[in-house]
C-alpha positions as a LaTeX table, in Angstrom:
\begin{tabular}{lrrr}
\hline
Residue & $x$ (\AA) & $y$ (\AA) & $z$ (\AA) \\
\hline
Met1 & $-60.77$ & 10.65 & 14.42 \\
Ala2 & $-58.10$ & 8.75 & 12.50 \\
Glu3 & $-60.50$ & 5.86 & 12.07 \\
Asp4 & $-63.02$ & 8.20 & 10.45 \\
Lys5 & $-60.36$ & 9.42 & 8.01 \\
Gln6 & $-59.48$ & 5.83 & 7.09 \\
Lys7 & $-63.15$ & 5.05 & 6.44 \\
Lys8 & $-63.45$ & 8.07 & 4.17 \\
Leu9 & $-60.31$ & 7.10 & 2.25 \\
Arg10 & $-61.50$ & 3.51 & 1.81 \\
Leu11 & $-64.88$ & 4.70 & 0.60 \\
Leu12 & $-63.26$ & 7.08 & $-1.87$ \\
Ala13 & $-60.95$ & 4.33 & $-3.14$ \\
Tyr14 & $-63.94$ & 2.03 & $-3.61$ \\
Trp15 & $-65.87$ & 4.61 & $-5.61$ \\
Leu16 & $-62.90$ & 5.62 & $-7.74$ \\
Phe17 & $-62.08$ & 2.00 & $-8.56$ \\
Ala18 & $-65.72$ & 1.28 & $-9.41$ \\
Ser19 & $-65.82$ & 4.37 & $-11.62$ \\
Val20 & $-62.74$ & 3.25 & $-13.54$ \\
Leu21 & $-64.29$ & $-0.19$ & $-14.09$ \\
Ile22 & $-67.56$ & 1.33 & $-15.29$ \\
Val23 & $-65.73$ & 3.61 & $-17.72$ \\
Phe24 & $-63.72$ & 0.66 & $-19.03$ \\
Ala25 & $-66.85$ & $-1.45$ & $-19.58$ \\
Ala26 & $-68.81$ & 1.38 & $-21.16$ \\
Val27 & $-66.07$ & 2.51 & $-23.53$ \\
Thr28 & $-65.25$ & $-1.07$ & $-24.53$ \\
Ala29 & $-68.91$ & $-1.80$ & $-25.24$ \\
Tyr30 & $-69.32$ & 1.42 & $-27.22$ \\
Val31 & $-66.24$ & 0.73 & $-29.35$ \\
Tyr32 & $-67.30$ & $-2.88$ & $-29.88$ \\
Val33 & $-70.72$ & $-1.81$ & $-31.15$ \\
Trp34 & $-69.01$ & 0.27 & $-33.82$ \\
Ile35 & $-66.28$ & $-2.15$ & $-34.88$ \\
Arg36 & $-68.32$ & $-5.37$ & $-34.77$ \\
Pro37 & $-69.91$ & $-4.86$ & $-38.22$ \\
Leu38 & $-66.42$ & $-4.33$ & $-39.62$ \\
Thr39 & $-65.36$ & $-7.79$ & $-38.39$ \\
Gly40 & $-63.80$ & $-6.38$ & $-35.26$ \\
Thr41 & $-63.10$ & $-8.54$ & $-32.24$ \\
Ile42 & $-63.54$ & $-7.86$ & $-28.57$ \\
Trp43 & $-59.75$ & $-7.70$ & $-28.20$ \\
Met44 & $-59.62$ & $-4.88$ & $-30.74$ \\
Ala45 & $-62.27$ & $-3.04$ & $-28.72$ \\
Ile46 & $-60.31$ & $-3.53$ & $-25.48$ \\
Lys47 & $-57.16$ & $-2.28$ & $-27.17$ \\
Ala48 & $-59.01$ & 0.80 & $-28.42$ \\
Ala49 & $-60.58$ & 1.50 & $-25.01$ \\
Leu50 & $-57.36$ & 1.09 & $-23.05$ \\
Pro51 & $-55.94$ & 4.64 & $-23.54$ \\
Ile52 & $-59.16$ & 6.27 & $-22.33$ \\
Thr53 & $-59.34$ & 3.90 & $-19.38$ \\
Leu54 & $-55.72$ & 4.63 & $-18.44$ \\
Ile55 & $-56.38$ & 8.37 & $-18.52$ \\
Val56 & $-59.39$ & 7.92 & $-16.25$ \\
Ala57 & $-57.33$ & 5.69 & $-13.91$ \\
Val58 & $-54.58$ & 8.33 & $-13.67$ \\
Val59 & $-57.15$ & 11.03 & $-12.91$ \\
Ala60 & $-58.70$ & 8.79 & $-10.24$ \\
Ala61 & $-55.29$ & 8.20 & $-8.67$ \\
Leu62 & $-54.60$ & 11.93 & $-8.64$ \\
Leu63 & $-57.97$ & 12.59 & $-7.02$ \\
Tyr64 & $-57.19$ & 10.00 & $-4.35$ \\
Val65 & $-53.76$ & 11.47 & $-3.62$ \\
Gly66 & $-55.18$ & 14.98 & $-3.53$ \\
Tyr67 & $-57.96$ & 13.96 & $-1.16$ \\
Tyr68 & $-55.47$ & 12.04 & 1.00 \\
Phe69 & $-53.28$ & 15.11 & 1.47 \\
Leu70 & $-56.33$ & 17.34 & 1.95 \\
Ile71 & $-57.85$ & 15.17 & 4.64 \\
Tyr72 & $-54.59$ & 14.69 & 6.57 \\
Lys73 & $-53.48$ & 18.31 & 6.24 \\
Lys74 & $-56.86$ & 19.55 & 7.37 \\
Gly75 & $-57.07$ & 17.47 & 10.53 \\
\hline
\end{tabular}
């Protein structure tokens, strides 16, 4: 039973991490499309996308912690 819980937590961590990476790439690309004609650089796009990515990362961490306590309190 504990092994099943560990598998679920690892799977959730994988999906949350992948989601944060996808959000980072998508927001950075979107910002870069808009600032490129204004002589923007990729580093400016990364800097602009960082706050949104950090918010998503914090939400993902909170979801993981919440699921961790839910799964171990439940069983």
